[in-house]
DRENPA-3360 file (N, C-alpha, C; in nm, 2 decimals, always signed):
BEGIN
1 = XXXXXXXX = +0.08/-0.12/+0.00/+0.00/+0.00/+0.00/+0.08/+0.13/+0.00 ~ +0.20/+0.12/+0.07/+0.28/+0.24/+0.08/+0.34/+0.29/-0.05 ~ +0.35/+0.19/-0.14/+0.40/+0.22/-0.28/+0.31/+0.31/-0.35 ~ +0.18/+0.29/-0.33/+0.07/+0.37/-0.39/+0.07/+0.51/-0.33 ~ +0.11/+0.52/-0.20/+0.10/+0.65/-0.14/+0.21/+0.74/-0.17 ~ +0.33/+0.68/-0.21/+0.44/+0.77/-0.25/+0.49/+0.74/-0.39 ~ +0.42/+0.79/-0.49/+0.46/+0.76/-0.63/+0.59/+0.82/-0.66 ~ +0.66/+0.76/-0.75/+0.79/+0.81/-0.79/+0.77/+0.94/-0.87;
9 = XXXXXXXX = +0.86/+1.03/-0.85/+0.86/+1.15/-0.93/+0.91/+1.12/-1.07 ~ +0.85/+1.17/-1.18/+0.90/+1.14/-1.31/+1.03/+1.20/-1.34 ~ +1.11/+1.14/-1.42/+1.25/+1.19/-1.45/+1.25/+1.23/-1.60 ~ +1.29/+1.35/-1.62/+1.30/+1.41/-1.76/+1.43/+1.35/-1.82 ~ +1.42/+1.27/-1.93/+1.53/+1.21/-1.99/+1.59/+1.29/-2.11 ~ +1.51/+1.37/-2.17/+1.55/+1.45/-2.28/+1.48/+1.58/-2.29 ~ +1.55/+1.69/-2.31/+1.49/+1.82/-2.32/+1.56/+1.90/-2.43 ~ +1.48/+1.97/-2.50/+1.53/+2.06/-2.61/+1.46/+2.20/-2.59;
17 = XXXXXXXX = +1.54/+2.30/-2.55/+1.48/+2.43/-2.52/+1.47/+2.51/-2.66 ~ +1.38/+2.59/-2.67/+1.36/+2.68/-2.79/+1.37/+2.60/-2.92 ~ +1.31/+2.48/-2.92/+1.31/+2.40/-3.04/+1.23/+2.47/-3.15 ~ +1.13/+2.54/-3.12/+1.06/+2.62/-3.22/+1.06/+2.77/-3.17 ~ +1.03/+2.86/-3.26/+1.02/+3.00/-3.23/+0.88/+3.04/-3.17 ~ +0.79/+2.94/-3.18/+0.65/+2.97/-3.13/+0.61/+2.85/-3.04 ~ +0.48/+2.86/-3.01/+0.42/+2.75/-2.93/+0.41/+2.62/-3.01 ~ +0.44/+2.51/-2.94/+0.43/+2.38/-3.00/+0.29/+2.32/-2.98;
25 = XXXXXXXX = +0.22/+2.30/-3.09/+0.08/+2.25/-3.08/+0.07/+2.10/-3.08 ~ +0.16/+2.03/-3.14/+0.14/+1.89/-3.16/+0.28/+1.82/-3.17 ~ +0.28/+1.69/-3.13/+0.40/+1.61/-3.14/+0.36/+1.47/-3.18 ~ +0.46/+1.39/-3.24/+0.43/+1.26/-3.28/+0.56/+1.18/-3.29 ~ +0.55/+1.05/-3.25/+0.66/+0.95/-3.27/+0.64/+0.88/-3.41 ~ +0.75/+0.85/-3.47/+0.74/+0.76/-3.59/+0.72/+0.62/-3.53 ~ +0.66/+0.53/-3.61/+0.63/+0.39/-3.56/+0.76/+0.32/-3.51 ~ +0.87/+0.35/-3.57/+0.99/+0.29/-3.53/+1.06/+0.35/-3.41;
33 = XXXXXXXX = +1.00/+0.47/-3.37/+1.06/+0.54/-3.26/+1.18/+0.62/-3.28 ~ +1.22/+0.63/-3.41/+1.35/+0.70/-3.44/+1.33/+0.84/-3.49 ~ +1.21/+0.89/-3.50/+1.19/+1.02/-3.54/+1.08/+1.09/-3.45 ~ +1.11/+1.21/-3.41/+1.01/+1.29/-3.33/+0.97/+1.41/-3.41 ~ +0.84/+1.43/-3.44/+0.79/+1.54/-3.52/+0.72/+1.64/-3.43 ~ +0.73/+1.77/-3.46/+0.67/+1.87/-3.39/+0.61/+1.97/-3.48 ~ +0.50/+2.03/-3.45/+0.43/+2.14/-3.53/+0.40/+2.26/-3.44 ~ +0.42/+2.38/-3.49/+0.41/+2.50/-3.41/+0.34/+2.61/-3.48;
41 = XXXXXXXX = +0.31/+2.71/-3.41/+0.25/+2.83/-3.47/+0.35/+2.92/-3.53 ~ +0.48/+2.88/-3.53/+0.58/+2.95/-3.61/+0.57/+2.90/-3.76 ~ +0.48/+2.81/-3.79/+0.45/+2.76/-3.92/+0.54/+2.66/-3.97 ~ +0.63/+2.61/-3.88/+0.73/+2.51/-3.92/+0.69/+2.37/-3.86 ~ +0.72/+2.27/-3.94/+0.72/+2.13/-3.90/+0.87/+2.09/-3.88 ~ +0.90/+2.04/-3.76/+1.04/+1.99/-3.74/+1.04/+1.84/-3.71 ~ +1.14/+1.77/-3.77/+1.15/+1.63/-3.74/+1.29/+1.61/-3.68 ~ +1.30/+1.55/-3.56/+1.42/+1.53/-3.49/+1.46/+1.38/-3.49;
49 = XXXXXXXX = +1.57/+1.35/-3.55/+1.62/+1.21/-3.54/+1.66/+1.17/-3.40 ~ +1.61/+1.06/-3.35/+1.61/+1.03/-3.21/+1.65/+0.89/-3.19 ~ +1.73/+0.86/-3.08/+1.76/+0.73/-3.05/+1.69/+0.69/-2.92 ~ +1.59/+0.60/-2.93/+1.50/+0.57/-2.82/+1.58/+0.49/-2.71 ~ +1.68/+0.42/-2.75/+1.76/+0.34/-2.65/+1.84/+0.43/-2.55 ~ +1.91/+0.53/-2.61/+1.98/+0.62/-2.53/+1.90/+0.74/-2.49 ~ +1.78/+0.75/-2.54/+1.69/+0.86/-2.51/+1.75/+1.00/-2.54 ~ +1.81/+1.01/-2.66/+1.88/+1.13/-2.70/+1.87/+1.15/-2.85;
57 = XXXXXXXX = +1.90/+1.28/-2.89/+1.91/+1.31/-3.03/+2.03/+1.23/-3.09 ~ +2.02/+1.19/-3.21/+2.12/+1.11/-3.27/+2.24/+1.19/-3.32 ~ +2.23/+1.32/-3.33/+2.34/+1.40/-3.38/+2.31/+1.44/-3.53 ~ +2.23/+1.36/-3.59/+2.19/+1.40/-3.73/+2.11/+1.53/-3.73 ~ +2.13/+1.61/-3.83/+2.06/+1.74/-3.83/+1.91/+1.73/-3.84 ~ +1.84/+1.82/-3.77/+1.69/+1.82/-3.77/+1.65/+1.85/-3.91 ~ +1.53/+1.79/-3.95/+1.47/+1.83/-4.07/+1.37/+1.94/-4.04 ~ +1.36/+2.04/-4.13/+1.27/+2.15/-4.11/+1.19/+2.17/-4.24;
65 = XXXXXXXX = +1.06/+2.18/-4.22/+0.97/+2.19/-4.34/+0.88/+2.32/-4.32 ~ +0.88/+2.40/-4.43/+0.81/+2.53/-4.42/+0.69/+2.54/-4.52 ~ +0.63/+2.43/-4.56/+0.52/+2.43/-4.66/+0.39/+2.49/-4.60 ~ +0.38/+2.50/-4.47/+0.25/+2.55/-4.41/+0.26/+2.71/-4.41 ~ +0.14/+2.77/-4.42/+0.14/+2.92/-4.41/+0.05/+2.96/-4.30 ~ +0.03/+2.87/-4.20/-0.04/+2.89/-4.08/+0.00/+2.80/-3.97 ~ -0.06/+2.81/-3.85/-0.03/+2.73/-3.74/-0.06/+2.58/-3.77 ~ +0.04/+2.49/-3.74/+0.02/+2.35/-3.75/-0.05/+2.30/-3.63;
73 = XXXXXXXX = -0.17/+2.25/-3.65/-0.26/+2.21/-3.53/-0.24/+2.06/-3.50 ~ -0.21/+1.98/-3.60/-0.20/+1.83/-3.57/-0.11/+1.77/-3.68 ~ -0.04/+1.66/-3.63/+0.04/+1.58/-3.73/+0.05/+1.44/-3.68 ~ +0.08/+1.35/-3.77/+0.09/+1.21/-3.74/+0.17/+1.14/-3.84 ~ +0.23/+1.02/-3.81/+0.31/+0.94/-3.90/+0.21/+0.83/-3.95 ~ +0.22/+0.80/-4.08/+0.15/+0.69/-4.14/+0.22/+0.56/-4.11 ~ +0.14/+0.45/-4.10/+0.20/+0.32/-4.07/+0.19/+0.23/-4.19 ~ +0.17/+0.28/-4.31/+0.16/+0.19/-4.43/+0.29/+0.12/-4.45;
81 = XXXXXXXX = +0.29/-0.01/-4.48/+0.41/-0.09/-4.50/+0.51/-0.03/-4.61 ~ +0.45/+0.02/-4.71/+0.54/+0.08/-4.82/+0.60/+0.21/-4.78 ~ +0.54/+0.28/-4.68/+0.59/+0.41/-4.64/+0.72/+0.40/-4.55 ~ +0.74/+0.28/-4.50/+0.85/+0.26/-4.41/+0.84/+0.33/-4.27 ~ +0.72/+0.38/-4.24/+0.69/+0.45/-4.12/+0.75/+0.59/-4.11 ~ +0.79/+0.64/-4.23/+0.85/+0.78/-4.23/+0.77/+0.88/-4.31 ~ +0.64/+0.85/-4.34/+0.56/+0.94/-4.41/+0.48/+1.02/-4.30 ~ +0.50/+1.15/-4.30/+0.44/+1.24/-4.20/+0.32/+1.32/-4.26;
89 = XXXXXXXX = +0.21/+1.33/-4.20/+0.10/+1.41/-4.24/+0.09/+1.53/-4.14 ~ +0.06/+1.65/-4.19/+0.04/+1.76/-4.10/-0.06/+1.86/-4.16 ~ -0.13/+1.93/-4.07/-0.24/+2.02/-4.12/-0.26/+2.12/-4.01 ~ -0.34/+2.22/-4.05/-0.38/+2.33/-3.96/-0.45/+2.45/-4.02 ~ -0.40/+2.57/-3.99/-0.46/+2.69/-4.04/-0.40/+2.72/-4.18 ~ -0.42/+2.85/-4.22/-0.36/+2.89/-4.35/-0.44/+2.84/-4.46 ~ -0.38/+2.77/-4.56/-0.44/+2.72/-4.68/-0.53/+2.60/-4.66 ~ -0.54/+2.55/-4.54/-0.63/+2.43/-4.50/-0.60/+2.30/-4.58;
97 = XXXXXXXX = -0.47/+2.29/-4.62/-0.43/+2.16/-4.69/-0.37/+2.07/-4.58 ~ -0.38/+1.94/-4.62/-0.30/+1.84/-4.54/-0.18/+1.81/-4.63 ~ -0.06/+1.82/-4.56/+0.06/+1.80/-4.64/+0.12/+1.66/-4.60 ~ +0.17/+1.59/-4.70/+0.24/+1.46/-4.67/+0.39/+1.48/-4.70 ~ +0.47/+1.43/-4.61/+0.62/+1.45/-4.62/+0.69/+1.32/-4.61 ~ +0.78/+1.29/-4.69/+0.87/+1.17/-4.68/+0.99/+1.22/-4.59 ~ +0.99/+1.18/-4.47/+1.10/+1.22/-4.38/+1.23/+1.14/-4.40 ~ +1.22/+1.03/-4.47/+1.34/+0.95/-4.51/+1.42/+1.03/-4.61;
105 = XXXXXXXX = +1.35/+1.08/-4.71/+1.42/+1.15/-4.82/+1.42/+1.31/-4.79 ~ +1.35/+1.35/-4.69/+1.35/+1.49/-4.66/+1.28/+1.58/-4.76 ~ +1.17/+1.52/-4.82/+1.10/+1.60/-4.92/+0.95/+1.59/-4.91 ~ +0.88/+1.70/-4.95/+0.74/+1.70/-4.96/+0.68/+1.61/-5.07 ~ +0.56/+1.55/-5.04/+0.50/+1.46/-5.14/+0.38/+1.52/-5.20 ~ +0.27/+1.54/-5.12/+0.14/+1.58/-5.17/+0.08/+1.69/-5.08 ~ -0.01/+1.77/-5.14/-0.09/+1.86/-5.07/-0.24/+1.82/-5.09 ~ -0.31/+1.78/-4.99/-0.45/+1.73/-5.00/-0.54/+1.84/-4.97;
113 = XXXXXXXX = -0.61/+1.89/-5.07/-0.70/+2.01/-5.06/-0.85/+1.97/-5.06 ~ -0.93/+2.05/-4.99/-1.07/+2.02/-4.99/-1.14/+2.09/-4.88 ~ -1.08/+2.10/-4.76/-1.13/+2.17/-4.65/-1.14/+2.32/-4.67 ~ -1.24/+2.38/-4.62/-1.26/+2.52/-4.64/-1.24/+2.60/-4.51 ~ -1.20/+2.53/-4.40/-1.18/+2.59/-4.27/-1.05/+2.53/-4.21 ~ -1.00/+2.59/-4.11/-0.88/+2.53/-4.05/-0.90/+2.39/-4.00 ~ -0.80/+2.31/-4.03/-0.80/+2.17/-3.98/-0.75/+2.16/-3.84 ~ -0.83/+2.10/-3.75/-0.80/+2.10/-3.61/-0.75/+1.96/-3.56;
121 = XXXXXXXX = -0.78/+1.85/-3.64/-0.74/+1.72/-3.59/-0.72/+1.63/-3.71 ~ -0.62/+1.53/-3.69/-0.59/+1.43/-3.79/-0.59/+1.29/-3.71 ~ -0.63/+1.19/-3.79/-0.61/+1.05/-3.73/-0.58/+0.96/-3.85 ~ -0.49/+0.86/-3.83/-0.46/+0.77/-3.93/-0.49/+0.63/-3.89 ~ -0.52/+0.54/-3.98/-0.54/+0.40/-3.95/-0.53/+0.32/-4.08 ~ -0.52/+0.19/-4.06/-0.51/+0.09/-4.17/-0.40/+0.12/-4.27 ~ -0.30/+0.18/-4.23/-0.18/+0.20/-4.31/-0.19/+0.32/-4.40 ~ -0.30/+0.34/-4.47/-0.31/+0.45/-4.57/-0.43/+0.55/-4.55;
129 = XXXXXXXX = -0.51/+0.53/-4.45/-0.63/+0.61/-4.44/-0.61/+0.72/-4.34 ~ -0.67/+0.84/-4.37/-0.67/+0.96/-4.28/-0.81/+1.01/-4.26 ~ -0.84/+1.05/-4.14/-0.96/+1.13/-4.11/-0.91/+1.27/-4.06 ~ -0.98/+1.37/-4.11/-0.94/+1.51/-4.07/-1.07/+1.58/-4.03 ~ -1.06/+1.65/-3.92/-1.17/+1.73/-3.86/-1.14/+1.88/-3.88 ~ -1.24/+1.96/-3.91/-1.21/+2.10/-3.95/-1.31/+2.20/-3.89 ~ -1.27/+2.32/-3.89/-1.37/+2.43/-3.85/-1.48/+2.45/-3.96 ~ -1.46/+2.39/-4.07/-1.57/+2.39/-4.17/-1.69/+2.30/-4.14;
137 = XXXXXXXX = -1.68/+2.24/-4.02/-1.79/+2.15/-3.97/-1.80/+2.02/-4.05 ~ -1.69/+1.97/-4.11/-1.69/+1.84/-4.18/-1.57/+1.76/-4.13 ~ -1.59/+1.63/-4.15/-1.48/+1.53/-4.14/-1.46/+1.48/-4.28 ~ -1.33/+1.48/-4.33/-1.30/+1.42/-4.46/-1.21/+1.30/-4.44 ~ -1.24/+1.20/-4.52/-1.16/+1.07/-4.53/-1.07/+1.08/-4.65 ~ -0.95/+1.04/-4.63/-0.85/+1.04/-4.74/-0.78/+0.90/-4.75 ~ -0.75/+0.86/-4.87/-0.67/+0.74/-4.89/-0.55/+0.78/-4.97 ~ -0.43/+0.76/-4.91/-0.31/+0.82/-4.98/-0.28/+0.75/-5.11;
145 = XXXXXXXX = -0.35/+0.64/-5.14/-0.33/+0.57/-5.26/-0.41/+0.63/-5.38 ~ -0.50/+0.72/-5.34/-0.58/+0.79/-5.45/-0.56/+0.94/-5.43 ~ -0.57/+1.02/-5.53/-0.53/+1.17/-5.52/-0.63/+1.26/-5.45 ~ -0.75/+1.22/-5.43/-0.85/+1.32/-5.37/-0.92/+1.25/-5.25 ~ -1.00/+1.34/-5.19/-1.08/+1.30/-5.07/-1.18/+1.18/-5.11 ~ -1.19/+1.08/-5.03/-1.28/+0.97/-5.07/-1.42/+0.98/-5.00 ~ -1.43/+1.06/-4.90/-1.57/+1.08/-4.84/-1.57/+1.21/-4.75 ~ -1.68/+1.28/-4.76/-1.70/+1.39/-4.67/-1.82/+1.36/-4.58;
153 = XXXXXXXX = -1.80/+1.38/-4.45/-1.91/+1.35/-4.35/-1.94/+1.49/-4.29 ~ -2.07/+1.52/-4.29/-2.11/+1.64/-4.23/-2.19/+1.74/-4.31 ~ -2.20/+1.71/-4.44/-2.27/+1.80/-4.53/-2.39/+1.74/-4.60 ~ -2.41/+1.61/-4.58/-2.52/+1.54/-4.64/-2.60/+1.45/-4.54 ~ -2.70/+1.39/-4.59/-2.78/+1.30/-4.51/-2.76/+1.16/-4.57 ~ -2.74/+1.06/-4.48/-2.72/+0.92/-4.53/-2.83/+0.84/-4.46 ~ -2.92/+0.77/-4.54/-3.02/+0.69/-4.48/-3.11/+0.77/-4.39 ~ -3.14/+0.73/-4.27/-3.23/+0.80/-4.18/-3.15/+0.88/-4.08;
161 = XXXXXXXX = -3.02/+0.87/-4.08/-2.94/+0.94/-3.97/-2.88/+1.07/-4.03 ~ -2.90/+1.17/-3.95/-2.85/+1.30/-3.99/-2.70/+1.30/-3.95 ~ -2.61/+1.35/-4.05/-2.47/+1.35/-4.02/-2.41/+1.49/-4.03 ~ -2.49/+1.59/-4.01/-2.44/+1.73/-4.03/-2.39/+1.77/-3.89 ~ -2.27/+1.83/-3.88/-2.22/+1.88/-3.76/-2.27/+2.02/-3.74 ~ -2.30/+2.06/-3.62/-2.35/+2.19/-3.59/-2.24/+2.29/-3.55 ~ -2.12/+2.23/-3.53/-2.01/+2.32/-3.50/-1.88/+2.26/-3.55 ~ -1.76/+2.33/-3.53/-1.63/+2.28/-3.57/-1.60/+2.15/-3.51;
169 = XXXXXXXX = -1.54/+2.06/-3.59/-1.49/+1.93/-3.54/-1.35/+1.94/-3.49 ~ -1.34/+1.93/-3.36/-1.21/+1.96/-3.29/-1.13/+1.83/-3.27 ~ -1.19/+1.71/-3.28/-1.11/+1.59/-3.25/-1.17/+1.47/-3.33 ~ -1.09/+1.38/-3.37/-1.14/+1.27/-3.45/-1.06/+1.14/-3.41 ~ -1.12/+1.03/-3.42/-1.05/+0.90/-3.39/-1.13/+0.79/-3.46 ~ -1.07/+0.68/-3.50/-1.13/+0.57/-3.57/-1.09/+0.45/-3.48 ~ -1.19/+0.36/-3.46/-1.17/+0.24/-3.38/-1.07/+0.14/-3.45 ~ -1.01/+0.05/-3.38/-0.91/-0.04/-3.44/-0.96/-0.12/-3.56;
177 = XXXXXXXX = -1.08/-0.15/-3.56/-1.14/-0.23/-3.67/-1.16/-0.15/-3.80 ~ -1.16/-0.01/-3.79/-1.18/+0.08/-3.90/-1.33/+0.09/-3.93 ~ -1.42/+0.06/-3.84/-1.56/+0.06/-3.87/-1.63/+0.18/-3.81 ~ -1.57/+0.24/-3.70/-1.65/+0.34/-3.63/-1.56/+0.47/-3.62 ~ -1.62/+0.58/-3.66/-1.55/+0.71/-3.64/-1.61/+0.78/-3.51 ~ -1.53/+0.84/-3.43/-1.57/+0.92/-3.32/-1.52/+1.06/-3.34 ~ -1.61/+1.16/-3.31/-1.57/+1.30/-3.33/-1.61/+1.38/-3.20 ~ -1.53/+1.48/-3.17/-1.57/+1.57/-3.06/-1.58/+1.71/-3.12;
185 = XXXXXXXX = -1.68/+1.78/-3.09/-1.71/+1.91/-3.15/-1.69/+2.03/-3.05 ~ -1.68/+2.15/-3.10/-1.67/+2.26/-3.02/-1.80/+2.30/-2.94 ~ -1.91/+2.24/-2.98/-2.03/+2.27/-2.91/-2.06/+2.17/-2.79 ~ -1.95/+2.10/-2.75/-1.95/+2.00/-2.64/-2.01/+1.86/-2.68 ~ -2.05/+1.84/-2.80/-2.11/+1.71/-2.84/-2.00/+1.62/-2.90 ~ -2.04/+1.49/-2.90/-1.96/+1.38/-2.96/-2.06/+1.31/-3.06 ~ -2.00/+1.26/-3.17/-2.07/+1.19/-3.26/-2.00/+1.06/-3.30 ~ -2.08/+0.95/-3.31/-2.03/+0.82/-3.35/-2.09/+0.79/-3.49;
193 = XXXXXXXX = -2.00/+0.76/-3.58/-2.04/+0.74/-3.72/-2.00/+0.61/-3.78 ~ -2.09/+0.53/-3.84/-2.06/+0.40/-3.90/-2.00/+0.42/-4.03 ~ -1.87/+0.40/-4.04/-1.80/+0.43/-4.17/-1.85/+0.34/-4.28 ~ -1.86/+0.21/-4.26/-1.90/+0.12/-4.37/-2.05/+0.14/-4.41 ~ -2.13/+0.17/-4.31/-2.27/+0.19/-4.34/-2.30/+0.33/-4.38 ~ -2.21/+0.43/-4.36/-2.23/+0.57/-4.40/-2.34/+0.63/-4.33 ~ -2.35/+0.61/-4.20/-2.46/+0.68/-4.12/-2.42/+0.71/-3.98 ~ -2.49/+0.81/-3.92/-2.46/+0.84/-3.78/-2.52/+0.74/-3.69;
201 = XXXXXXXX = -2.45/+0.69/-3.59/-2.50/+0.60/-3.49/-2.55/+0.67/-3.37 ~ -2.48/+0.77/-3.32/-2.52/+0.83/-3.20/-2.46/+0.97/-3.19 ~ -2.53/+1.06/-3.13/-2.48/+1.20/-3.10/-2.52/+1.23/-2.96 ~ -2.43/+1.27/-2.88/-2.46/+1.30/-2.74/-2.37/+1.41/-2.68 ~ -2.40/+1.46/-2.56/-2.32/+1.57/-2.50/-2.26/+1.53/-2.37 ~ -2.14/+1.47/-2.37/-2.09/+1.42/-2.25/-2.02/+1.54/-2.17 ~ -2.00/+1.65/-2.23/-1.93/+1.76/-2.17/-2.01/+1.89/-2.18 ~ -1.95/+2.00/-2.11/-2.02/+2.13/-2.11/-1.94/+2.23/-2.19;
209 = XXXXXXXX = -1.83/+2.19/-2.26/-1.75/+2.28/-2.34/-1.68/+2.19/-2.45 ~ -1.60/+2.26/-2.53/-1.53/+2.20/-2.65/-1.47/+2.06/-2.61 ~ -1.50/+1.96/-2.70/-1.44/+1.83/-2.68/-1.32/+1.82/-2.77 ~ -1.20/+1.83/-2.70/-1.08/+1.85/-2.78/-1.00/+1.72/-2.80 ~ -1.04/+1.61/-2.74/-0.97/+1.49/-2.77/-1.07/+1.37/-2.75 ~ -1.06/+1.28/-2.85/-1.14/+1.15/-2.84/-1.05/+1.04/-2.88 ~ -1.06/+0.93/-2.80/-0.98/+0.81/-2.83/-1.06/+0.68/-2.79 ~ -1.05/+0.58/-2.87/-1.11/+0.45/-2.84/-1.02/+0.37/-2.75;
217 = XXXXXXXX = -1.08/+0.29/-2.67/-1.00/+0.19/-2.60/-0.95/+0.08/-2.70 ~ -0.85/+0.00/-2.67/-0.80/-0.10/-2.76/-0.91/-0.19/-2.82 ~ -1.00/-0.23/-2.74/-1.11/-0.32/-2.79/-1.23/-0.24/-2.84 ~ -1.23/-0.11/-2.84/-1.34/-0.02/-2.88/-1.46/-0.04/-2.80 ~ -1.45/-0.09/-2.67/-1.56/-0.10/-2.58/-1.59/+0.03/-2.52 ~ -1.49/+0.12/-2.51/-1.51/+0.25/-2.44/-1.45/+0.36/-2.53 ~ -1.51/+0.48/-2.51/-1.46/+0.60/-2.57/-1.41/+0.70/-2.46 ~ -1.29/+0.74/-2.47/-1.23/+0.84/-2.37/-1.24/+0.98/-2.44;
225 = XXXXXXXX = -1.29/+1.07/-2.36/-1.30/+1.21/-2.42/-1.25/+1.31/-2.32 ~ -1.18/+1.41/-2.37/-1.13/+1.52/-2.29/-1.18/+1.66/-2.34 ~ -1.21/+1.75/-2.25/-1.28/+1.87/-2.28/-1.22/+1.99/-2.21 ~ -1.25/+2.11/-2.27/-1.22/+2.24/-2.21/-1.29/+2.25/-2.07 ~ -1.39/+2.17/-2.04/-1.46/+2.18/-1.91/-1.38/+2.12/-1.80 ~ -1.25/+2.08/-1.83/-1.15/+2.03/-1.73/-1.18/+1.88/-1.69 ~ -1.27/+1.82/-1.76/-1.31/+1.68/-1.73/-1.27/+1.58/-1.84 ~ -1.23/+1.46/-1.79/-1.22/+1.35/-1.89/-1.34/+1.25/-1.86;
233 = XXXXXXXX = -1.39/+1.19/-1.96/-1.50/+1.10/-1.94/-1.49/+0.97/-2.02 ~ -1.53/+0.86/-1.97/-1.52/+0.73/-2.04/-1.67/+0.69/-2.06 ~ -1.70/+0.67/-2.19/-1.84/+0.63/-2.23/-1.83/+0.48/-2.27 ~ -1.93/+0.41/-2.21/-1.94/+0.26/-2.25/-2.02/+0.25/-2.38 ~ -1.95/+0.21/-2.48/-2.01/+0.20/-2.62/-2.09/+0.07/-2.64 ~ -2.08/-0.02/-2.55/-2.14/-0.15/-2.58/-2.29/-0.15/-2.58 ~ -2.35/-0.05/-2.51/-2.49/-0.04/-2.50/-2.55/+0.04/-2.61 ~ -2.46/+0.11/-2.69/-2.51/+0.20/-2.80/-2.55/+0.13/-2.93;
% end
C-alpha cells in the first residue's frame, strides 16, 4: 500500500529548449521510434532524429519543413508498409491543406486540398487512411493511394441518420477495426459514425465545453473524451 501512497517523481530524460520560435501545438513519434515530429504556430514542422535506447538526439541534423502558411494544429506518422513508417502528415490553419512529407528523403510529397476551414485534428489507420476534422464542420476521409478525398461527412444525409455537424470538429478517432468514427465538437457534443454503413450511430453531449480529444480503448468498448470543461469521461459504447 505504501508504494501507492508515495509515487515516484517522473524523470526528464531528454529536453530541447527553444526547439521552435513559437508555441508547439502537436508532437508525434514515428512507428519505429527513431523520429520525433513537432508542429508550431511558427508555421514550421520539425523532425528530430532520435535514439530511443539512449533517449537522446542522434546528432543528425533536424529536418525543417516550411510548406505551411499557418499554425500546424496536428500531425501524425502513417504506418503503411510501403511508407517505411516515415511518411508524416500535417495540417492546420492557413491554406487548409493536409501535407504529406517523406522524412526519409526529406521532401514533400502531396498537398491534399478540400477543407474550407482550419483543420483541427488528424487521425490515421489501416496504413493508408486519414480522417481530418475541421472548422468547416466536416470530417473528410482520405486514402493516400488515391489523389483526392474519398468521403465527406457532415454535409449530407445518409439513410435515416443526420450526419451534419452543428459546430467545428475539434477531434477525431477511428476504432481499431476501422468501422467506427468518433468525433468531438466545439459545441460539447460527440458523434459516432458508422464508416461502412455511411450513417450516424449516436450523437450525445458528455461535456459542457469543447471536446478537444477523443480516443477509443483498444477493444473499442469504451470512448475516452477530454474537454475544455476540465473533465475526462469514459463512455461505455457496448450499449449503444
